[in-house]
mmCIF file as Biopython writes it, N, C-alpha, C and O atoms, coordinates in Angstrom:
data_model
#
loop_
_atom_site.group_PDB
_atom_site.id
_atom_site.type_symbol
_atom_site.label_atom_id
_atom_site.label_alt_id
_atom_site.label_comp_id
_atom_site.label_asym_id
_atom_site.label_entity_id
_atom_site.label_seq_id
_atom_site.pdbx_PDB_ins_code
_atom_site.Cartn_x
_atom_site.Cartn_y
_atom_site.Cartn_z
_atom_site.occupancy
_atom_site.B_iso_or_equiv
_atom_site.auth_seq_id
_atom_site.auth_asym_id
_atom_site.pdbx_PDB_model_num
ATOM 1   N N  . UNK A ? 1  ? 169.072 204.325 37.326 1.0 0.0 1  A 1 
ATOM 2   C CA . UNK A ? 1  ? 170.011 204.877 36.400 1.0 0.0 1  A 1 
ATOM 3   C C  . UNK A ? 1  ? 171.399 204.404 36.788 1.0 0.0 1  A 1 
ATOM 4   O O  . UNK A ? 1  ? 171.816 204.506 37.941 1.0 0.0 1  A 1 
ATOM 5   N N  . UNK A ? 2  ? 172.086 203.896 35.816 1.0 0.0 2  A 1 
ATOM 6   C CA . UNK A ? 2  ? 173.380 203.268 36.054 1.0 0.0 2  A 1 
ATOM 7   C C  . UNK A ? 2  ? 174.343 204.212 36.789 1.0 0.0 2  A 1 
ATOM 8   O O  . UNK A ? 2  ? 174.567 205.351 36.379 1.0 0.0 2  A 1 
ATOM 9   N N  . UNK A ? 3  ? 174.896 203.700 37.875 1.0 0.0 3  A 1 
ATOM 10  C CA . UNK A ? 3  ? 175.910 204.426 38.620 1.0 0.0 3  A 1 
ATOM 11  C C  . UNK A ? 3  ? 175.405 205.526 39.530 1.0 0.0 3  A 1 
ATOM 12  O O  . UNK A ? 3  ? 176.207 206.272 40.093 1.0 0.0 3  A 1 
ATOM 13  N N  . UNK A ? 4  ? 174.079 205.648 39.692 1.0 0.0 4  A 1 
ATOM 14  C CA . UNK A ? 4  ? 173.559 206.742 40.524 1.0 0.0 4  A 1 
ATOM 15  C C  . UNK A ? 4  ? 172.804 206.277 41.762 1.0 0.0 4  A 1 
ATOM 16  O O  . UNK A ? 4  ? 172.557 207.064 42.676 1.0 0.0 4  A 1 
ATOM 17  N N  . UNK A ? 5  ? 172.438 205.006 41.791 1.0 0.0 5  A 1 
ATOM 18  C CA . UNK A ? 5  ? 171.595 204.469 42.869 1.0 0.0 5  A 1 
ATOM 19  C C  . UNK A ? 5  ? 170.231 205.165 42.925 1.0 0.0 5  A 1 
ATOM 20  O O  . UNK A ? 5  ? 169.587 205.222 43.973 1.0 0.0 5  A 1 
ATOM 21  N N  . UNK A ? 6  ? 169.816 205.685 41.787 1.0 0.0 6  A 1 
ATOM 22  C CA . UNK A ? 6  ? 168.527 206.351 41.656 1.0 0.0 6  A 1 
ATOM 23  C C  . UNK A ? 6  ? 167.802 205.729 40.470 1.0 0.0 6  A 1 
ATOM 24  O O  . UNK A ? 6  ? 168.406 205.476 39.427 1.0 0.0 6  A 1 
ATOM 25  N N  . UNK A ? 7  ? 166.512 205.486 40.632 1.0 0.0 7  A 1 
ATOM 26  C CA . UNK A ? 7  ? 165.750 204.875 39.543 1.0 0.0 7  A 1 
ATOM 27  C C  . UNK A ? 7  ? 165.119 205.948 38.655 1.0 0.0 7  A 1 
ATOM 28  O O  . UNK A ? 7  ? 164.988 207.107 39.047 1.0 0.0 7  A 1 
ATOM 29  N N  . UNK A ? 8  ? 164.736 205.533 37.462 1.0 0.0 8  A 1 
ATOM 30  C CA . UNK A ? 8  ? 164.022 206.431 36.557 1.0 0.0 8  A 1 
ATOM 31  C C  . UNK A ? 8  ? 162.738 206.899 37.228 1.0 0.0 8  A 1 
ATOM 32  O O  . UNK A ? 8  ? 162.382 208.074 37.138 1.0 0.0 8  A 1 
ATOM 33  N N  . UNK A ? 9  ? 162.049 205.999 37.892 1.0 0.0 9  A 1 
ATOM 34  C CA . UNK A ? 9  ? 160.795 206.354 38.567 1.0 0.0 9  A 1 
ATOM 35  C C  . UNK A ? 9  ? 161.025 207.430 39.619 1.0 0.0 9  A 1 
ATOM 36  O O  . UNK A ? 9  ? 160.199 208.330 39.768 1.0 0.0 9  A 1 
ATOM 37  N N  . UNK A ? 10 ? 162.126 207.352 40.343 1.0 0.0 10 A 1 
ATOM 38  C CA . UNK A ? 10 ? 162.422 208.368 41.354 1.0 0.0 10 A 1 
ATOM 39  C C  . UNK A ? 10 ? 162.673 209.730 40.710 1.0 0.0 10 A 1 
ATOM 40  O O  . UNK A ? 10 ? 162.212 210.755 41.214 1.0 0.0 10 A 1 
ATOM 41  N N  . UNK A ? 11 ? 163.399 209.738 39.605 1.0 0.0 11 A 1 
ATOM 42  C CA . UNK A ? 11 ? 163.655 211.000 38.903 1.0 0.0 11 A 1 
ATOM 43  C C  . UNK A ? 11 ? 162.345 211.579 38.375 1.0 0.0 11 A 1 
ATOM 44  O O  . UNK A ? 11 ? 162.107 212.780 38.497 1.0 0.0 11 A 1 
ATOM 45  N N  . UNK A ? 12 ? 161.505 210.745 37.796 1.0 0.0 12 A 1 
ATOM 46  C CA . UNK A ? 12 ? 160.218 211.219 37.290 1.0 0.0 12 A 1 
ATOM 47  C C  . UNK A ? 12 ? 159.359 211.770 38.420 1.0 0.0 12 A 1 
ATOM 48  O O  . UNK A ? 12 ? 158.668 212.774 38.242 1.0 0.0 12 A 1 
ATOM 49  N N  . UNK A ? 13 ? 159.397 211.128 39.566 1.0 0.0 13 A 1 
ATOM 50  C CA . UNK A ? 13 ? 158.638 211.616 40.717 1.0 0.0 13 A 1 
ATOM 51  C C  . UNK A ? 13 ? 159.139 212.987 41.154 1.0 0.0 13 A 1 
ATOM 52  O O  . UNK A ? 13 ? 158.340 213.859 41.496 1.0 0.0 13 A 1 
ATOM 53  N N  . UNK A ? 14 ? 160.455 213.183 41.144 1.0 0.0 14 A 1 
ATOM 54  C CA . UNK A ? 14 ? 161.017 214.491 41.494 1.0 0.0 14 A 1 
ATOM 55  C C  . UNK A ? 14 ? 160.523 215.558 40.520 1.0 0.0 14 A 1 
ATOM 56  O O  . UNK A ? 14 ? 160.175 216.664 40.933 1.0 0.0 14 A 1 
ATOM 57  N N  . UNK A ? 15 ? 160.490 215.230 39.232 1.0 0.0 15 A 1 
ATOM 58  C CA . UNK A ? 15 ? 160.011 216.178 38.230 1.0 0.0 15 A 1 
ATOM 59  C C  . UNK A ? 15 ? 158.535 216.496 38.436 1.0 0.0 15 A 1 
ATOM 60  O O  . UNK A ? 15 ? 158.126 217.654 38.346 1.0 0.0 15 A 1 
ATOM 61  N N  . UNK A ? 16 ? 157.739 215.472 38.710 1.0 0.0 16 A 1 
ATOM 62  C CA . UNK A ? 16 ? 156.309 215.670 38.952 1.0 0.0 16 A 1 
ATOM 63  C C  . UNK A ? 16 ? 156.086 216.574 40.158 1.0 0.0 16 A 1 
ATOM 64  O O  . UNK A ? 16 ? 155.133 217.352 40.198 1.0 0.0 16 A 1 
ATOM 65  N N  . UNK A ? 17 ? 156.971 216.461 41.133 1.0 0.0 17 A 1 
ATOM 66  C CA . UNK A ? 17 ? 156.847 217.267 42.347 1.0 0.0 17 A 1 
ATOM 67  C C  . UNK A ? 17 ? 157.426 218.670 42.187 1.0 0.0 17 A 1 
ATOM 68  O O  . UNK A ? 17 ? 157.548 219.406 43.167 1.0 0.0 17 A 1 
ATOM 69  N N  . UNK A ? 18 ? 157.784 219.045 40.953 1.0 0.0 18 A 1 
ATOM 70  C CA . UNK A ? 18 ? 158.178 220.419 40.687 1.0 0.0 18 A 1 
ATOM 71  C C  . UNK A ? 18 ? 159.666 220.704 40.623 1.0 0.0 18 A 1 
ATOM 72  O O  . UNK A ? 18 ? 160.064 221.849 40.406 1.0 0.0 18 A 1 
ATOM 73  N N  . UNK A ? 19 ? 160.494 219.692 40.807 1.0 0.0 19 A 1 
ATOM 74  C CA . UNK A ? 19 ? 161.931 219.924 40.716 1.0 0.0 19 A 1 
ATOM 75  C C  . UNK A ? 19 ? 162.333 220.052 39.249 1.0 0.0 19 A 1 
ATOM 76  O O  . UNK A ? 19 ? 161.771 219.386 38.380 1.0 0.0 19 A 1 
ATOM 77  N N  . UNK A ? 20 ? 163.307 220.912 38.989 1.0 0.0 20 A 1 
ATOM 78  C CA . UNK A ? 20 ? 163.856 221.023 37.637 1.0 0.0 20 A 1 
ATOM 79  C C  . UNK A ? 20 ? 165.071 220.107 37.525 1.0 0.0 20 A 1 
ATOM 80  O O  . UNK A ? 20 ? 165.540 219.556 38.521 1.0 0.0 20 A 1 
ATOM 81  N N  . UNK A ? 21 ? 165.568 219.955 36.315 1.0 0.0 21 A 1 
ATOM 82  C CA . UNK A ? 21 ? 166.782 219.151 36.120 1.0 0.0 21 A 1 
ATOM 83  C C  . UNK A ? 21 ? 167.939 219.749 36.910 1.0 0.0 21 A 1 
ATOM 84  O O  . UNK A ? 21 ? 168.777 219.019 37.439 1.0 0.0 21 A 1 
ATOM 85  N N  . UNK A ? 22 ? 167.986 221.073 36.989 1.0 0.0 22 A 1 
ATOM 86  C CA . UNK A ? 22 ? 169.038 221.748 37.764 1.0 0.0 22 A 1 
ATOM 87  C C  . UNK A ? 22 ? 168.884 221.427 39.246 1.0 0.0 22 A 1 
ATOM 88  O O  . UNK A ? 22 ? 169.867 221.127 39.924 1.0 0.0 22 A 1 
ATOM 89  N N  . UNK A ? 23 ? 167.649 221.489 39.751 1.0 0.0 23 A 1 
ATOM 90  C CA . UNK A ? 23 ? 167.396 221.161 41.161 1.0 0.0 23 A 1 
ATOM 91  C C  . UNK A ? 23 ? 167.844 219.738 41.478 1.0 0.0 23 A 1 
ATOM 92  O O  . UNK A ? 23 ? 168.488 219.487 42.497 1.0 0.0 23 A 1 
ATOM 93  N N  . UNK A ? 24 ? 167.497 218.821 40.597 1.0 0.0 24 A 1 
ATOM 94  C CA . UNK A ? 24 ? 167.861 217.416 40.811 1.0 0.0 24 A 1 
ATOM 95  C C  . UNK A ? 24 ? 169.371 217.272 40.828 1.0 0.0 24 A 1 
ATOM 96  O O  . UNK A ? 24 ? 169.920 216.571 41.678 1.0 0.0 24 A 1 
ATOM 97  N N  . UNK A ? 25 ? 170.048 217.932 39.895 1.0 0.0 25 A 1 
ATOM 98  C CA . UNK A ? 25 ? 171.507 217.881 39.850 1.0 0.0 25 A 1 
ATOM 99  C C  . UNK A ? 25 ? 172.163 218.458 41.088 1.0 0.0 25 A 1 
ATOM 100 O O  . UNK A ? 25 ? 173.205 217.973 41.528 1.0 0.0 25 A 1 
ATOM 101 N N  . UNK A ? 26 ? 171.550 219.501 41.657 1.0 0.0 26 A 1 
ATOM 102 C CA . UNK A ? 26 ? 172.089 220.091 42.884 1.0 0.0 26 A 1 
ATOM 103 C C  . UNK A ? 26 ? 171.908 219.157 44.071 1.0 0.0 26 A 1 
ATOM 104 O O  . UNK A ? 26 ? 172.802 219.026 44.907 1.0 0.0 26 A 1 
ATOM 105 N N  . UNK A ? 27 ? 170.749 218.509 44.143 1.0 0.0 27 A 1 
ATOM 106 C CA . UNK A ? 27 ? 170.477 217.597 45.260 1.0 0.0 27 A 1 
ATOM 107 C C  . UNK A ? 27 ? 171.172 216.251 45.100 1.0 0.0 27 A 1 
ATOM 108 O O  . UNK A ? 27 ? 171.510 215.595 46.085 1.0 0.0 27 A 1 
ATOM 109 N N  . UNK A ? 28 ? 171.382 215.848 43.858 1.0 0.0 28 A 1 
ATOM 110 C CA . UNK A ? 28 ? 172.001 214.555 43.558 1.0 0.0 28 A 1 
ATOM 111 C C  . UNK A ? 28 ? 173.124 214.779 42.546 1.0 0.0 28 A 1 
ATOM 112 O O  . UNK A ? 28 ? 172.903 214.639 41.343 1.0 0.0 28 A 1 
ATOM 113 N N  . UNK A ? 29 ? 174.314 215.123 43.012 1.0 0.0 29 A 1 
ATOM 114 C CA . UNK A ? 29 ? 175.417 215.474 42.106 1.0 0.0 29 A 1 
ATOM 115 C C  . UNK A ? 29 ? 175.785 214.388 41.093 1.0 0.0 29 A 1 
ATOM 116 O O  . UNK A ? 29 ? 176.387 214.692 40.063 1.0 0.0 29 A 1 
ATOM 117 N N  . UNK A ? 30 ? 175.440 213.150 41.361 1.0 0.0 30 A 1 
ATOM 118 C CA . UNK A ? 30 ? 175.756 212.070 40.418 1.0 0.0 30 A 1 
ATOM 119 C C  . UNK A ? 30 ? 174.840 212.088 39.201 1.0 0.0 30 A 1 
ATOM 120 O O  . UNK A ? 30 ? 175.112 211.413 38.208 1.0 0.0 30 A 1 
ATOM 121 N N  . UNK A ? 31 ? 173.750 212.859 39.273 1.0 0.0 31 A 1 
ATOM 122 C CA . UNK A ? 31 ? 172.782 212.906 38.174 1.0 0.0 31 A 1 
ATOM 123 C C  . UNK A ? 31 ? 172.980 214.202 37.388 1.0 0.0 31 A 1 
ATOM 124 O O  . UNK A ? 31 ? 172.899 215.300 37.939 1.0 0.0 31 A 1 
ATOM 125 N N  . UNK A ? 32 ? 173.240 214.048 36.095 1.0 0.0 32 A 1 
ATOM 126 C CA . UNK A ? 32 ? 173.424 215.206 35.217 1.0 0.0 32 A 1 
ATOM 127 C C  . UNK A ? 32 ? 172.109 215.527 34.498 1.0 0.0 32 A 1 
ATOM 128 O O  . UNK A ? 32 ? 171.212 214.688 34.412 1.0 0.0 32 A 1 
ATOM 129 N N  . UNK A ? 33 ? 172.015 216.739 33.992 1.0 0.0 33 A 1 
ATOM 130 C CA . UNK A ? 33 ? 170.801 217.171 33.285 1.0 0.0 33 A 1 
ATOM 131 C C  . UNK A ? 33 ? 170.507 216.251 32.102 1.0 0.0 33 A 1 
ATOM 132 O O  . UNK A ? 33 ? 169.344 215.971 31.809 1.0 0.0 33 A 1 
ATOM 133 N N  . UNK A ? 34 ? 171.541 215.787 31.428 1.0 0.0 34 A 1 
ATOM 134 C CA . UNK A ? 34 ? 171.343 214.879 30.291 1.0 0.0 34 A 1 
ATOM 135 C C  . UNK A ? 34 ? 170.683 213.580 30.740 1.0 0.0 34 A 1 
ATOM 136 O O  . UNK A ? 34 ? 169.893 212.998 29.996 1.0 0.0 34 A 1 
ATOM 137 N N  . UNK A ? 35 ? 170.996 213.126 31.939 1.0 0.0 35 A 1 
ATOM 138 C CA . UNK A ? 35 ? 170.379 211.903 32.451 1.0 0.0 35 A 1 
ATOM 139 C C  . UNK A ? 35 ? 168.904 212.134 32.775 1.0 0.0 35 A 1 
ATOM 140 O O  . UNK A ? 35 ? 168.076 211.244 32.583 1.0 0.0 35 A 1 
ATOM 141 N N  . UNK A ? 36 ? 168.580 213.324 33.265 1.0 0.0 36 A 1 
ATOM 142 C CA . UNK A ? 36 ? 167.178 213.649 33.536 1.0 0.0 36 A 1 
ATOM 143 C C  . UNK A ? 36 ? 166.399 213.654 32.220 1.0 0.0 36 A 1 
ATOM 144 O O  . UNK A ? 36 ? 165.294 213.117 32.152 1.0 0.0 36 A 1 
ATOM 145 N N  . UNK A ? 37 ? 166.968 214.254 31.183 1.0 0.0 37 A 1 
ATOM 146 C CA . UNK A ? 37 ? 166.319 214.246 29.865 1.0 0.0 37 A 1 
ATOM 147 C C  . UNK A ? 37 ? 166.164 212.821 29.347 1.0 0.0 37 A 1 
ATOM 148 O O  . UNK A ? 37 ? 165.146 212.484 28.743 1.0 0.0 37 A 1 
ATOM 149 N N  . UNK A ? 38 ? 167.163 211.995 29.579 1.0 0.0 38 A 1 
ATOM 150 C CA . UNK A ? 38 ? 167.082 210.597 29.147 1.0 0.0 38 A 1 
ATOM 151 C C  . UNK A ? 38 ? 165.940 209.877 29.864 1.0 0.0 38 A 1 
ATOM 152 O O  . UNK A ? 38 ? 165.266 209.040 29.264 1.0 0.0 38 A 1 
ATOM 153 N N  . UNK A ? 39 ? 165.721 210.190 31.124 1.0 0.0 39 A 1 
ATOM 154 C CA . UNK A ? 39 ? 164.600 209.602 31.868 1.0 0.0 39 A 1 
ATOM 155 C C  . UNK A ? 39 ? 163.272 209.998 31.230 1.0 0.0 39 A 1 
ATOM 156 O O  . UNK A ? 39 ? 162.371 209.170 31.095 1.0 0.0 39 A 1 
ATOM 157 N N  . UNK A ? 40 ? 163.156 211.257 30.839 1.0 0.0 40 A 1 
ATOM 158 C CA . UNK A ? 40 ? 161.928 211.721 30.198 1.0 0.0 40 A 1 
ATOM 159 C C  . UNK A ? 40 ? 161.714 211.039 28.850 1.0 0.0 40 A 1 
ATOM 160 O O  . UNK A ? 40 ? 160.595 210.645 28.521 1.0 0.0 40 A 1 
ATOM 161 N N  . UNK A ? 41 ? 162.770 210.901 28.084 1.0 0.0 41 A 1 
ATOM 162 C CA . UNK A ? 41 ? 162.659 210.215 26.793 1.0 0.0 41 A 1 
ATOM 163 C C  . UNK A ? 41 ? 162.269 208.754 26.977 1.0 0.0 41 A 1 
ATOM 164 O O  . UNK A ? 41 ? 161.448 208.225 26.228 1.0 0.0 41 A 1 
ATOM 165 N N  . UNK A ? 42 ? 162.856 208.109 27.969 1.0 0.0 42 A 1 
ATOM 166 C CA . UNK A ? 42 ? 162.532 206.713 28.258 1.0 0.0 42 A 1 
ATOM 167 C C  . UNK A ? 42 ? 161.054 206.585 28.643 1.0 0.0 42 A 1 
ATOM 168 O O  . UNK A ? 42 ? 160.355 205.691 28.165 1.0 0.0 42 A 1 
ATOM 169 N N  . UNK A ? 43 ? 160.588 207.484 29.511 1.0 0.0 43 A 1 
ATOM 170 C CA . UNK A ? 43 ? 159.192 207.432 29.945 1.0 0.0 43 A 1 
ATOM 171 C C  . UNK A ? 43 ? 158.253 207.670 28.765 1.0 0.0 43 A 1 
ATOM 172 O O  . UNK A ? 43 ? 157.229 206.998 28.644 1.0 0.0 43 A 1 
ATOM 173 N N  . UNK A ? 44 ? 158.593 208.620 27.898 1.0 0.0 44 A 1 
ATOM 174 C CA . UNK A ? 44 ? 157.759 208.893 26.726 1.0 0.0 44 A 1 
ATOM 175 C C  . UNK A ? 44 ? 157.726 207.683 25.799 1.0 0.0 44 A 1 
ATOM 176 O O  . UNK A ? 44 ? 156.673 207.335 25.264 1.0 0.0 44 A 1 
ATOM 177 N N  . UNK A ? 45 ? 158.866 207.051 25.612 1.0 0.0 45 A 1 
ATOM 178 C CA . UNK A ? 45 ? 158.938 205.858 24.769 1.0 0.0 45 A 1 
ATOM 179 C C  . UNK A ? 45 ? 158.076 204.739 25.350 1.0 0.0 45 A 1 
ATOM 180 O O  . UNK A ? 45 ? 157.319 204.095 24.624 1.0 0.0 45 A 1 
ATOM 181 N N  . UNK A ? 46 ? 158.191 204.512 26.647 1.0 0.0 46 A 1 
ATOM 182 C CA . UNK A ? 46 ? 157.405 203.454 27.294 1.0 0.0 46 A 1 
ATOM 183 C C  . UNK A ? 46 ? 155.912 203.762 27.189 1.0 0.0 46 A 1 
ATOM 184 O O  . UNK A ? 46 ? 155.104 202.860 26.970 1.0 0.0 46 A 1 
ATOM 185 N N  . UNK A ? 47 ? 155.552 205.016 27.344 1.0 0.0 47 A 1 
ATOM 186 C CA . UNK A ? 47 ? 154.150 205.413 27.242 1.0 0.0 47 A 1 
ATOM 187 C C  . UNK A ? 47 ? 153.632 205.170 25.828 1.0 0.0 47 A 1 
ATOM 188 O O  . UNK A ? 47 ? 152.493 204.735 25.663 1.0 0.0 47 A 1 
ATOM 189 N N  . UNK A ? 48 ? 154.433 205.437 24.817 1.0 0.0 48 A 1 
ATOM 190 C CA . UNK A ? 48 ? 153.981 205.224 23.438 1.0 0.0 48 A 1 
ATOM 191 C C  . UNK A ? 48 ? 153.757 203.745 23.165 1.0 0.0 48 A 1 
ATOM 192 O O  . UNK A ? 48 ? 152.853 203.389 22.409 1.0 0.0 48 A 1 
ATOM 193 N N  . UNK A ? 49 ? 154.556 202.886 23.761 1.0 0.0 49 A 1 
ATOM 194 C CA . UNK A ? 49 ? 154.363 201.440 23.602 1.0 0.0 49 A 1 
ATOM 195 C C  . UNK A ? 49 ? 153.029 201.027 24.216 1.0 0.0 49 A 1 
ATOM 196 O O  . UNK A ? 49 ? 152.281 200.253 23.618 1.0 0.0 49 A 1 
ATOM 197 N N  . UNK A ? 50 ? 152.733 201.538 25.402 1.0 0.0 50 A 1 
ATOM 198 C CA . UNK A ? 50 ? 151.484 201.201 26.085 1.0 0.0 50 A 1 
ATOM 199 C C  . UNK A ? 50 ? 150.299 201.698 25.269 1.0 0.0 50 A 1 
ATOM 200 O O  . UNK A ? 50 ? 149.319 200.974 25.095 1.0 0.0 50 A 1 
ATOM 201 N N  . UNK A ? 51 ? 150.381 202.937 24.765 1.0 0.0 51 A 1 
ATOM 202 C CA . UNK A ? 51 ? 149.272 203.493 23.995 1.0 0.0 51 A 1 
ATOM 203 C C  . UNK A ? 51 ? 149.061 202.733 22.691 1.0 0.0 51 A 1 
ATOM 204 O O  . UNK A ? 51 ? 147.917 202.514 22.292 1.0 0.0 51 A 1 
ATOM 205 N N  . UNK A ? 52 ? 150.125 202.331 22.026 1.0 0.0 52 A 1 
ATOM 206 C CA . UNK A ? 52 ? 149.998 201.574 20.784 1.0 0.0 52 A 1 
ATOM 207 C C  . UNK A ? 52 ? 149.398 200.196 21.047 1.0 0.0 52 A 1 
ATOM 208 O O  . UNK A ? 52 ? 148.593 199.707 20.255 1.0 0.0 52 A 1 
ATOM 209 N N  . UNK A ? 53 ? 149.782 199.582 22.136 1.0 0.0 53 A 1 
ATOM 210 C CA . UNK A ? 53 ? 149.264 198.254 22.466 1.0 0.0 53 A 1 
ATOM 211 C C  . UNK A ? 53 ? 147.777 198.318 22.802 1.0 0.0 53 A 1 
ATOM 212 O O  . UNK A ? 53 ? 147.033 197.375 22.531 1.0 0.0 53 A 1 
ATOM 213 N N  . UNK A ? 54 ? 147.348 199.430 23.393 1.0 0.0 54 A 1 
ATOM 214 C CA . UNK A ? 54 ? 145.951 199.574 23.779 1.0 0.0 54 A 1 
ATOM 215 C C  . UNK A ? 54 ? 145.062 199.906 22.580 1.0 0.0 54 A 1 
ATOM 216 O O  . UNK A ? 54 ? 143.855 199.668 22.621 1.0 0.0 54 A 1 
ATOM 217 N N  . UNK A ? 55 ? 145.636 200.440 21.540 1.0 0.0 55 A 1 
ATOM 218 C CA . UNK A ? 55 ? 144.836 200.889 20.378 1.0 0.0 55 A 1 
ATOM 219 C C  . UNK A ? 55 ? 144.313 199.757 19.548 1.0 0.0 55 A 1 
ATOM 220 O O  . UNK A ? 55 ? 143.631 199.987 18.550 1.0 0.0 55 A 1 
#
């Protein structure tokens, strides 16, 4: 994610491990809740591309 030195994959891993957007923001002040939501939207979009290609 631009300007955070954190990747989308790292944020998704934090979410999978039970952290909330608030938790992530507390541990990583450079990451805002909107950026966490953007990571989820990006992952959902990428997943839809994979599923459509497989169909």
